[in-house]
C-alpha positions in Angstrom: 53.9 144.7 145.2 52.6 146.5 148.3 54.9 149.0 150.0 55.7 149.0 153.7 54.1 151.9 155.5 56.4 152.8 158.5 53.6 154.8 160.1 51.5 151.6 160.6 52.4 149.6 163.7 51.8 145.9 163.4 49.6 144.2 166.0 51.6 142.7 168.9 51.0 139.1 169.9 51.4 138.2 173.5 53.2 134.9 174.0 52.6 132.9 177.1 55.9 131.1 177.7 57.4 129.7 180.9 60.3 131.5 182.6 63.7 130.3 181.4 64.7 127.3 183.6 68.4 126.4 183.9 69.3 122.7 184.0 71.7 121.8 186.8 72.5 118.4 185.2 73.5 117.3 181.8 73.1 114.2 179.6 75.5 111.5 180.9 75.4 112.7 184.5 74.8 110.1 187.2 72.3 111.3 189.8 70.3 110.1 192.8 66.7 110.8 193.7 66.5 113.0 196.8 63.5 111.2 198.4 63.5 107.7 197.0 66.2 105.0 196.9 67.2 105.0 193.2 69.9 106.4 191.0 70.4 106.7 187.2 72.1 108.3 184.2 70.4 111.2 182.4 69.7 110.6 178.8 67.3 113.5 178.0 66.3 116.8 179.5 63.0 118.7 179.2 63.3 122.4 180.1 59.9 122.2 181.8 57.4 119.4 182.5 56.5 117.6 179.3 54.7 114.5 180.4 50.9 113.7 180.7 48.5 115.3 183.1 47.6 111.8 184.3 51.2 111.1 185.2 51.5 114.4 187.0 48.2 114.0 188.9 49.3 110.5 190.1 52.0 112.0 192.2 50.8 112.6 195.8 50.1 116.3 196.2 52.4 116.5 199.2 55.4 115.7 197.1 54.2 116.9 193.7 56.9 119.1 192.0 56.3 122.3 190.2 56.0 122.0 186.4 58.2 125.0 185.7 61.6 123.4 186.2 63.7 121.0 184.2 62.6 117.4 184.2 65.1 114.6 183.4 64.7 111.2 181.7 66.9 108.6 183.5 68.0 105.1 182.9 67.4 104.2 186.5 68.2 101.4 188.9 67.3 100.4 192.4 68.0 97.2 194.4 65.3 95.3 192.5 65.2 96.4 188.9 66.2 98.7 186.1 63.7 101.1 184.5 63.2 104.5 182.9 62.3 107.4 185.3 61.1 110.9 184.7 62.2 113.2 187.6 62.0 116.9 188.4 65.2 118.8 189.0 64.2 119.6 192.6 64.3 115.9 193.4 67.7 115.1 192.0 71.2 115.4 193.5 74.6 114.4 192.1 75.6 110.9 192.8 78.9 110.9 194.6 79.5 107.1 194.5 81.6 107.2 191.3 80.0 103.8 190.5 78.5 103.0 187.0 74.8 102.5 186.7 73.7 98.9 185.9 71.0 99.4 183.2 70.8 97.3 180.1 70.1 100.3 177.8 73.3 102.2 178.7 75.5 100.6 176.1 73.1 101.7 173.3 73.3 105.4 174.3 76.7 105.8 176.0 80.3 104.7 175.7 82.8 105.4 178.4 82.1 106.0 182.1 84.7 108.3 183.7 84.7 110.8 186.5 81.2 109.9 187.5 79.6 110.5 184.1 78.9 108.8 180.8 80.0 109.9 177.3 77.1 110.0 174.8 77.7 107.9 171.7 78.7 110.0 168.7 75.6 108.9 166.7 73.3 110.4 169.3 74.9 113.8 169.5 73.3 116.7 167.7 
């Protein structure tokens, strides 16, 4: 078995990682979009952008968010429909209405709605 030579310094590998981003919102929080008229409940969080380049490039440059921030997956609703949205942290604010979100997938992921947030079902917790 080879012996470790303490006089030999191993090569260092430079890792290109994004700065640590801190999420302002959590799974179960109800939020509103800052610019567009929709709201939703967060069901997943990406610490930085994790969607396709095509999706990102489709956002008009004048409102395109930075990729180095948390992005949230929402069960979203507006006056016309329910859908899934992917939104940057800079474009979300806490929803102060204390009203539940009307999305058909909520009951599959969450249980109770209290104090403006949903409780994640036990089987979905890590």
